[in-house]
Steps between C-alpha positions, in 0.01 A plus 500: 500500500745377754828406345654342819355374826530222743230235423311328776474120497173369362453304816671453835430129545570189293318167585717199506198253495312586824798675649507880451848657459474868589757753397451700822573196720820412294638844540453485874654158529799595278540808710522302818763267360712780398475680836592173682786433270656853524441510875662173542814612317523823698448315830780261428732789389431653843620179674170311532420152405342385154137408536426740790318750300288237323414342843388841636310573178270213580362716772536849331353424159156341615466782753582764234240367262233508761607848606495634152157365434366626830631854430345501153161374616489744797602809301280410203211334690242660261627248229380211707239611748293770338162444345510268200842356590581143625711478810631170398712692229714623796659161518576476120857615531582373150287778344747753634509733802800480729589809706872528529473675848302214656735247332814667652336540843373146522803355334706668755298339775560167336866557462526604866339167612739308264806699634394461863485128445843490368650751739588739227480894487204613294669824380797305347241270323307808377819656356581186322161453327434872438624514129331170417162636629545798267571262209200281589279816490646574149405161381172483671374828342494324178207313630296826468597495135332159460202618685462822319496694824647798699584716192541873501341793326445502113800594297616492147868428567661227304524261799124537580325190636209379271219394723255284319279354780163645598466297817424675827439838326825515310503733198709374213768749398872594554626566838814562700660155580528563869581127549812546289603828670484334837678187373787708365505708821524185722794377294669834561434465869660145512819644330494789732476292824775262367737785416436691824534181711850427339612859517386589859475153661147552605388291799232467770215545257625804321521327158131404543415847611668647188292260287182620660590867471607481136200289405267742666639790288418313177168367629382857583526642145389178337199472732403859420483407118255205548135526424359196674241548761664590841418687815618860529607705793551871460520460121770219512443128456530291821811319366665849450468572869615154595808542274578847662463374847714195444764704316535728804518205764760332270721807480466556870601144574807528282608811688436377851642151434820629346559706822408235745634192329755599239671248286375157408435178699820283523319175549150452357465119543699321783672168413261228616788283612639777716152567640459122576846483681411807705180355609663167591787663692316756707168588358540864494755782459450595871601142608813516287598844643459360853727203423758743355480710817559189722818413301626848526440515877683162553793621288512824704505306838789280375700794393457671840599181677821466297578866557456466882727181498769683315497788743524259793806328354677836454427599856 
């Protein structure tokens, strides 16, 4: 008899009249709000304006959700397009199934669009929101607890997760709570990035790269523990290979970026009034430089004329 374990919720959805309130969706929504809030504070601390992170998130979040769902459906296509499955289920995002790799990739695309429209550097924005993304993942993983999914191998540890559902081939029992392991790891990643950013003044996307690298380390061993159906390549799950590849790319980016662009961006968001004044006065920096050159040439000519006049008087 198990003396201690983590119970699973009896159900992951509560109906408020005709409106279903799903625990998975609430975890995702709360995570997004935390990420935007923390990212906004870090952006302002770097010299940016309040509200900018939220404005760009209007682009990043929807793109991220679409990308996360696409990655899950493509890598686990057998769950939706094999015999006996209904392809319409691929659109039921509320039932779970978001791939973090697709969410980050498409979210970055959305952020790039938002930053480009505002004339902001994407790497600086990524550095600001990196710890918030990790915390959003930490909160979002509890959605797997509500859905009784993505658990690990059987265990008799006192913090084992008690699975009670028999849906989709689940076998009731006590398993490693990999959702909890990843949630705690993501909190540690957020703390690490915040500390390293303050200690080493990370810039030009290196804080974000540190988030990617450190998350991949945890995801590799946690993914190795999971028992849900997945594609395998050379004995490893597909997400293990993805984590390994992204870890190497993130570390390489940190090393190369530190050599080519050391330090941190001094200005991440120009003053809109200064930009407007510059546009009204000359339109471009090249125009301003040309005007400065004309003034310098005029002053030089006047100085030479005065020098020649003085020489004539002495003679």
